[in-house]
SETIBA-794424 format. One record per atom (N, C-alpha, C): residue in one letter; residue number from 1; z, y, x; atom name. Coordinates in steps of 0.05 Angstrom, whole numbers. Example, Ala and Ser with C-alpha at 12.3 -4.5 7.8 and 13.67 -1.06 7.14 Angstrom:
2
<r code="a" pos="1" zz="156" yy="-114" xx="264" site="N"/>
<r code="a" pos="1" zz="156" yy="-90" xx="246" site="CA"/>
<r code="a" pos="1" zz="156" yy="-66" xx="264" site="C"/>
<r code="s" pos="2" zz="142" yy="-45" xx="257" site="N"/>
<r code="s" pos="2" zz="143" yy="-21" xx="273" site="CA"/>
<r code="s" pos="2" zz="157" yy="1" xx="258" site="C"/>
This chain:
78
<r code="m" pos="1" zz="-431" yy="124" xx="425" site="N"/>
<r code="m" pos="1" zz="-406" yy="108" xx="424" site="CA"/>
<r code="m" pos="1" zz="-396" yy="107" xx="395" site="C"/>
<r code="t" pos="2" zz="-390" yy="83" xx="386" site="N"/>
<r code="t" pos="2" zz="-380" yy="81" xx="358" site="CA"/>
<r code="t" pos="2" zz="-349" yy="80" xx="359" site="C"/>
<r code="k" pos="3" zz="-337" yy="91" xx="339" site="N"/>
<r code="k" pos="3" zz="-308" yy="92" xx="336" site="CA"/>
<r code="k" pos="3" zz="-299" yy="65" xx="325" site="C"/>
<r code="s" pos="4" zz="-278" yy="54" xx="335" site="N"/>
<r code="s" pos="4" zz="-266" yy="30" xx="323" site="CA"/>
<r code="s" pos="4" zz="-245" yy="39" xx="303" site="C"/>
<r code="f" pos="5" zz="-245" yy="26" xx="280" site="N"/>
<r code="f" pos="5" zz="-227" yy="33" xx="259" site="CA"/>
<r code="f" pos="5" zz="-204" yy="13" xx="258" site="C"/>
<r code="t" pos="6" zz="-181" yy="23" xx="249" site="N"/>
<r code="t" pos="6" zz="-157" yy="6" xx="247" site="CA"/>
<r code="t" pos="6" zz="-149" yy="0" xx="218" site="C"/>
<r code="q" pos="7" zz="-129" yy="-16" xx="215" site="N"/>
<r code="q" pos="7" zz="-118" yy="-22" xx="188" site="CA"/>
<r code="q" pos="7" zz="-110" yy="4" xx="175" site="C"/>
<r code="n" pos="8" zz="-98" yy="22" xx="190" site="N"/>
<r code="n" pos="8" zz="-89" yy="48" xx="180" site="CA"/>
<r code="n" pos="8" zz="-113" yy="63" xx="169" site="C"/>
<r code="d" pos="9" zz="-136" yy="62" xx="183" site="N"/>
<r code="d" pos="9" zz="-160" yy="76" xx="174" site="CA"/>
<r code="d" pos="9" zz="-170" yy="64" xx="147" site="C"/>
<r code="l" pos="10" zz="-168" yy="37" xx="145" site="N"/>
<r code="l" pos="10" zz="-175" yy="24" xx="120" site="CA"/>
<r code="l" pos="10" zz="-159" yy="35" xx="96" site="C"/>
<r code="i" pos="11" zz="-133" yy="37" xx="101" site="N"/>
<r code="i" pos="11" zz="-115" yy="47" xx="80" site="CA"/>
<r code="i" pos="11" zz="-121" yy="77" xx="74" site="C"/>
<r code="r" pos="12" zz="-126" yy="93" xx="94" site="N"/>
<r code="r" pos="12" zz="-132" yy="121" xx="90" site="CA"/>
<r code="r" pos="12" zz="-158" yy="124" xx="74" site="C"/>
<r code="y" pos="13" zz="-178" yy="106" xx="79" site="N"/>
<r code="y" pos="13" zz="-203" yy="107" xx="65" site="CA"/>
<r code="y" pos="13" zz="-199" yy="100" xx="35" site="C"/>
<r code="i" pos="14" zz="-184" yy="79" xx="30" site="N"/>
<r code="i" pos="14" zz="-179" yy="69" xx="3" site="CA"/>
<r code="i" pos="14" zz="-164" yy="91" xx="-13" site="C"/>
<r code="y" pos="15" zz="-146" yy="104" xx="-1" site="N"/>
<r code="y" pos="15" zz="-130" yy="125" xx="-15" site="CA"/>
<r code="y" pos="15" zz="-143" yy="153" xx="-12" site="C"/>
<r code="q" pos="16" zz="-168" yy="154" xx="-3" site="N"/>
<r code="q" pos="16" zz="-183" yy="178" xx="-1" site="CA"/>
<r code="q" pos="16" zz="-169" yy="200" xx="15" site="C"/>
<r code="e" pos="17" zz="-158" yy="192" xx="38" site="N"/>
<r code="e" pos="17" zz="-143" yy="210" xx="56" site="CA"/>
<r code="e" pos="17" zz="-159" yy="218" xx="81" site="C"/>
<r code="m" pos="18" zz="-186" yy="211" xx="81" site="N"/>
<r code="m" pos="18" zz="-203" yy="218" xx="103" site="CA"/>
<r code="m" pos="18" zz="-219" yy="243" xx="96" site="C"/>
<r code="s" pos="19" zz="-227" yy="257" xx="117" site="N"/>
<r code="s" pos="19" zz="-245" yy="280" xx="113" site="CA"/>
<r code="s" pos="19" zz="-272" yy="268" xx="104" site="C"/>
<r code="a" pos="20" zz="-289" yy="286" xx="94" site="N"/>
<r code="a" pos="20" zz="-316" yy="277" xx="85" site="CA"/>
<r code="a" pos="20" zz="-332" yy="265" xx="108" site="C"/>
<r code="s" pos="21" zz="-331" yy="278" xx="131" site="N"/>
<r code="s" pos="21" zz="-347" yy="268" xx="153" site="CA"/>
<r code="s" pos="21" zz="-335" yy="241" xx="164" site="C"/>
<r code="e" pos="22" zz="-309" yy="239" xx="163" site="N"/>
<r code="e" pos="22" zz="-297" yy="214" xx="172" site="CA"/>
<r code="e" pos="22" zz="-303" yy="191" xx="153" site="C"/>
<r code="s" pos="23" zz="-304" yy="197" xx="127" site="N"/>
<r code="s" pos="23" zz="-311" yy="177" xx="107" site="CA"/>
<r code="s" pos="23" zz="-340" yy="167" xx="111" site="C"/>
<r code="v" pos="24" zz="-358" yy="186" xx="116" site="N"/>
<r code="v" pos="24" zz="-386" yy="178" xx="121" site="CA"/>
<r code="v" pos="24" zz="-387" yy="159" xx="145" site="C"/>
<r code="e" pos="25" zz="-373" yy="166" xx="166" site="N"/>
<r code="e" pos="25" zz="-373" yy="149" xx="190" site="CA"/>
<r code="e" pos="25" zz="-361" yy="122" xx="184" site="C"/>
<r code="f" pos="26" zz="-340" yy="122" xx="168" site="N"/>
<r code="f" pos="26" zz="-327" yy="97" xx="161" site="CA"/>
<r code="f" pos="26" zz="-345" yy="79" xx="145" site="C"/>
<r code="v" pos="27" zz="-359" yy="90" xx="125" site="N"/>
<r code="v" pos="27" zz="-378" yy="75" xx="108" site="CA"/>
<r code="v" pos="27" zz="-400" yy="63" xx="126" site="C"/>
<r code="q" pos="28" zz="-409" yy="78" xx="145" site="N"/>
<r code="q" pos="28" zz="-430" yy="67" xx="163" site="CA"/>
<r code="q" pos="28" zz="-419" yy="44" xx="179" site="C"/>
<r code="a" pos="29" zz="-394" yy="46" xx="188" site="N"/>
<r code="a" pos="29" zz="-381" yy="25" xx="203" site="CA"/>
<r code="a" pos="29" zz="-378" yy="0" xx="185" site="C"/>
<r code="l" pos="30" zz="-371" yy="4" xx="160" site="N"/>
<r code="l" pos="30" zz="-368" yy="-19" xx="141" site="CA"/>
<r code="l" pos="30" zz="-395" yy="-33" xx="139" site="C"/>
<r code="q" pos="31" zz="-416" yy="-19" xx="137" site="N"/>
<r code="q" pos="31" zz="-443" yy="-31" xx="134" site="CA"/>
<r code="q" pos="31" zz="-452" yy="-46" xx="158" site="C"/>
<r code="l" pos="32" zz="-442" yy="-38" xx="182" site="N"/>
<r code="l" pos="32" zz="-451" yy="-50" xx="207" site="CA"/>
<r code="l" pos="32" zz="-432" yy="-72" xx="217" site="C"/>
<r code="d" pos="33" zz="-408" yy="-72" xx="208" site="N"/>
<r code="d" pos="33" zz="-387" yy="-90" xx="219" site="CA"/>
<r code="d" pos="33" zz="-377" yy="-109" xx="197" site="C"/>
<r code="p" pos="34" zz="-387" yy="-134" xx="197" site="N"/>
<r code="p" pos="34" zz="-378" yy="-153" xx="176" site="CA"/>
<r code="p" pos="34" zz="-348" yy="-159" xx="177" site="C"/>
<r code="v" pos="35" zz="-336" yy="-158" xx="201" site="N"/>
<r code="v" pos="35" zz="-307" yy="-163" xx="203" site="CA"/>
<r code="v" pos="35" zz="-292" yy="-141" xx="190" site="C"/>
<r code="l" pos="36" zz="-300" yy="-116" xx="195" site="N"/>
<r code="l" pos="36" zz="-287" yy="-93" xx="183" site="CA"/>
<r code="l" pos="36" zz="-290" yy="-94" xx="152" site="C"/>
<r code="m" pos="37" zz="-314" yy="-101" xx="143" site="N"/>
<r code="m" pos="37" zz="-319" yy="-103" xx="115" site="CA"/>
<r code="m" pos="37" zz="-302" yy="-124" xx="102" site="C"/>
<r code="q" pos="38" zz="-298" yy="-147" xx="115" site="N"/>
<r code="q" pos="38" zz="-281" yy="-168" xx="104" site="CA"/>
<r code="q" pos="38" zz="-252" yy="-159" xx="103" site="C"/>
<r code="e" pos="39" zz="-243" yy="-145" xx="123" site="N"/>
<r code="e" pos="39" zz="-216" yy="-134" xx="123" site="CA"/>
<r code="e" pos="39" zz="-212" yy="-115" xx="100" site="C"/>
<r code="y" pos="40" zz="-232" yy="-98" xx="95" site="N"/>
<r code="y" pos="40" zz="-232" yy="-79" xx="74" site="CA"/>
<r code="y" pos="40" zz="-230" yy="-93" xx="47" site="C"/>
<r code="l" pos="41" zz="-247" yy="-113" xx="43" site="N"/>
<r code="l" pos="41" zz="-247" yy="-128" xx="17" site="CA"/>
<r code="l" pos="41" zz="-221" yy="-143" xx="13" site="C"/>
<r code="d" pos="42" zz="-210" yy="-154" xx="35" site="N"/>
<r code="d" pos="42" zz="-184" yy="-168" xx="33" site="CA"/>
<r code="d" pos="42" zz="-162" yy="-149" xx="25" site="C"/>
<r code="l" pos="43" zz="-162" yy="-125" xx="37" site="N"/>
<r code="l" pos="43" zz="-142" yy="-105" xx="30" site="CA"/>
<r code="l" pos="43" zz="-145" yy="-96" xx="1" site="C"/>
<r code="l" pos="44" zz="-169" yy="-92" xx="-8" site="N"/>
<r code="l" pos="44" zz="-173" yy="-84" xx="-36" site="CA"/>
<r code="l" pos="44" zz="-163" yy="-106" xx="-55" site="C"/>
<r code="g" pos="45" zz="-168" yy="-131" xx="-47" site="N"/>
<r code="g" pos="45" zz="-157" yy="-154" xx="-63" site="CA"/>
<r code="g" pos="45" zz="-127" yy="-154" xx="-64" site="C"/>
<r code="s" pos="46" zz="-115" yy="-149" xx="-41" site="N"/>
<r code="s" pos="46" zz="-85" yy="-148" xx="-40" site="CA"/>
<r code="s" pos="46" zz="-74" yy="-126" xx="-57" site="C"/>
<r code="l" pos="47" zz="-87" yy="-103" xx="-56" site="N"/>
<r code="l" pos="47" zz="-77" yy="-80" xx="-72" site="CA"/>
<r code="l" pos="47" zz="-80" yy="-85" xx="-102" site="C"/>
<r code="e" pos="48" zz="-102" yy="-98" xx="-109" site="N"/>
<r code="e" pos="48" zz="-106" yy="-105" xx="-137" site="CA"/>
<r code="e" pos="48" zz="-85" yy="-125" xx="-146" site="C"/>
<r code="h" pos="49" zz="-78" yy="-144" xx="-129" site="N"/>
<r code="h" pos="49" zz="-57" yy="-164" xx="-135" site="CA"/>
<r code="h" pos="49" zz="-30" yy="-150" xx="-139" site="C"/>
<r code="l" pos="50" zz="-24" yy="-131" xx="-122" site="N"/>
<r code="l" pos="50" zz="1" yy="-116" xx="-124" site="CA"/>
<r code="l" pos="50" zz="3" yy="-101" xx="-150" site="C"/>
<r code="d" pos="51" zz="-20" yy="-91" xx="-160" site="N"/>
<r code="d" pos="51" zz="-20" yy="-76" xx="-185" site="CA"/>
<r code="d" pos="51" zz="-11" yy="-93" xx="-209" site="C"/>
<r code="h" pos="52" zz="-14" yy="-120" xx="-206" site="N"/>
<r code="h" pos="52" zz="-8" yy="-137" xx="-229" site="CA"/>
<r code="h" pos="52" zz="21" yy="-148" xx="-227" site="C"/>
<r code="l" pos="53" zz="35" yy="-142" xx="-206" site="N"/>
<r code="l" pos="53" zz="62" yy="-152" xx="-204" site="CA"/>
<r code="l" pos="53" zz="81" yy="-136" xx="-222" site="C"/>
<r code="f" pos="54" zz="104" yy="-147" xx="-228" site="N"/>
<r code="f" pos="54" zz="123" yy="-133" xx="-244" site="CA"/>
<r code="f" pos="54" zz="132" yy="-108" xx="-230" site="C"/>
<r code="r" pos="55" zz="135" yy="-87" xx="-245" site="N"/>
<r code="r" pos="55" zz="144" yy="-61" xx="-233" site="CA"/>
<r code="r" pos="55" zz="172" yy="-54" xx="-241" site="C"/>
<r code="e" pos="56" zz="185" yy="-72" xx="-255" site="N"/>
<r code="e" pos="56" zz="212" yy="-66" xx="-264" site="CA"/>
<r code="e" pos="56" zz="231" yy="-88" xx="-254" site="C"/>
<r code="p" pos="57" zz="256" yy="-81" xx="-248" site="N"/>
<r code="p" pos="57" zz="275" yy="-101" xx="-238" site="CA"/>
<r code="p" pos="57" zz="283" yy="-119" xx="-261" site="C"/>
<r code="s" pos="58" zz="293" yy="-143" xx="-254" site="N"/>
<r code="s" pos="58" zz="302" yy="-162" xx="-274" site="CA"/>
<r code="s" pos="58" zz="327" yy="-151" xx="-288" site="C"/>
<r code="e" pos="59" zz="333" yy="-162" xx="-311" site="N"/>
<r code="e" pos="59" zz="358" yy="-155" xx="-326" site="CA"/>
<r code="e" pos="59" zz="382" yy="-160" xx="-309" site="C"/>
<r code="r" pos="60" zz="382" yy="-182" xx="-294" site="N"/>
<r code="r" pos="60" zz="405" yy="-189" xx="-278" site="CA"/>
<r code="r" pos="60" zz="410" yy="-168" xx="-257" site="C"/>
<r code="i" pos="61" zz="389" yy="-158" xx="-244" site="N"/>
<r code="i" pos="61" zz="392" yy="-137" xx="-224" site="CA"/>
<r code="i" pos="61" zz="402" yy="-111" xx="-236" site="C"/>
<r code="v" pos="62" zz="391" yy="-104" xx="-259" site="N"/>
<r code="v" pos="62" zz="400" yy="-80" xx="-273" site="CA"/>
<r code="v" pos="62" zz="429" yy="-82" xx="-280" site="C"/>
<r code="g" pos="63" zz="438" yy="-105" xx="-290" site="N"/>
<r code="g" pos="63" zz="466" yy="-110" xx="-296" site="CA"/>
<r code="g" pos="63" zz="484" yy="-107" xx="-272" site="C"/>
<r code="q" pos="64" zz="475" yy="-117" xx="-250" site="N"/>
<r code="q" pos="64" zz="491" yy="-115" xx="-225" site="CA"/>
<r code="q" pos="64" zz="494" yy="-86" xx="-216" site="C"/>
<r code="i" pos="65" zz="472" yy="-71" xx="-218" site="N"/>
<r code="i" pos="65" zz="472" yy="-43" xx="-211" site="CA"/>
<r code="i" pos="65" zz="491" yy="-27" xx="-229" site="C"/>
<r code="k" pos="66" zz="489" yy="-33" xx="-255" site="N"/>
<r code="k" pos="66" zz="507" yy="-19" xx="-274" site="CA"/>
<r code="k" pos="66" zz="536" yy="-26" xx="-269" site="C"/>
<r code="g" pos="67" zz="541" yy="-51" xx="-262" site="N"/>
<r code="g" pos="67" zz="568" yy="-60" xx="-256" site="CA"/>
<r code="g" pos="67" zz="579" yy="-46" xx="-232" site="C"/>
<r code="m" pos="68" zz="563" yy="-43" xx="-212" site="N"/>
<r code="m" pos="68" zz="572" yy="-29" xx="-188" site="CA"/>
<r code="m" pos="68" zz="576" yy="1" xx="-194" site="C"/>
<r code="a" pos="69" zz="560" yy="12" xx="-211" site="N"/>
<r code="a" pos="69" zz="563" yy="40" xx="-217" site="CA"/>
<r code="a" pos="69" zz="589" yy="45" xx="-232" site="C"/>
<r code="r" pos="70" zz="597" yy="26" xx="-249" site="N"/>
<r code="r" pos="70" zz="622" yy="29" xx="-264" site="CA"/>
<r code="r" pos="70" zz="647" yy="23" xx="-246" site="C"/>
<r code="s" pos="71" zz="643" yy="8" xx="-225" site="N"/>
<r code="s" pos="71" zz="665" yy="0" xx="-208" site="CA"/>
<r code="s" pos="71" zz="671" yy="22" xx="-188" site="C"/>
<r code="s" pos="72" zz="697" yy="26" xx="-183" site="N"/>
<r code="s" pos="72" zz="705" yy="46" xx="-163" site="CA"/>
<r code="s" pos="72" zz="700" yy="35" xx="-135" site="C"/>
<r code="k" pos="73" zz="696" yy="9" xx="-132" site="N"/>
<r code="k" pos="73" zz="691" yy="-3" xx="-106" site="CA"/>
<r code="k" pos="73" zz="664" yy="6" xx="-95" site="C"/>
<r code="g" pos="74" zz="645" yy="11" xx="-113" site="N"/>
<r code="g" pos="74" zz="618" yy="19" xx="-104" site="CA"/>
<r code="g" pos="74" zz="615" yy="48" xx="-99" site="C"/>
<r code="l" pos="75" zz="636" yy="64" xx="-104" site="N"/>
<r code="l" pos="75" zz="634" yy="93" xx="-101" site="CA"/>
<r code="l" pos="75" zz="650" yy="103" xx="-78" site="C"/>
<r code="e" pos="76" zz="640" yy="122" xx="-64" site="N"/>
<r code="e" pos="76" zz="655" yy="134" xx="-42" site="CA"/>
<r code="e" pos="76" zz="667" yy="159" xx="-52" site="C"/>
<r code="k" pos="77" zz="693" yy="163" xx="-47" site="N"/>
<r code="k" pos="77" zz="706" yy="188" xx="-56" site="CA"/>
<r code="k" pos="77" zz="698" yy="211" xx="-38" site="C"/>
<r code="v" pos="78" zz="693" yy="234" xx="-51" site="N"/>
<r code="v" pos="78" zz="684" yy="258" xx="-37" site="CA"/>
<r code="v" pos="78" zz="706" yy="278" xx="-38" site="C"/>
């Protein structure tokens, strides 16, 4: 009986969170299941795309956060 893998398993494999034996089983499943392989490649592509996105907030957002920090309206009295 072969194990069916989920999206969560794909993520665990990519982030190397599987045991060695589970990784071997997963690689075998990738080789035998073209649908699983395509999902894996799609997820890798999405992660690569995310790496290229901006990782810092815009100046407008930073300004709004600083404004709220200076305002007593944004703070709760303790």
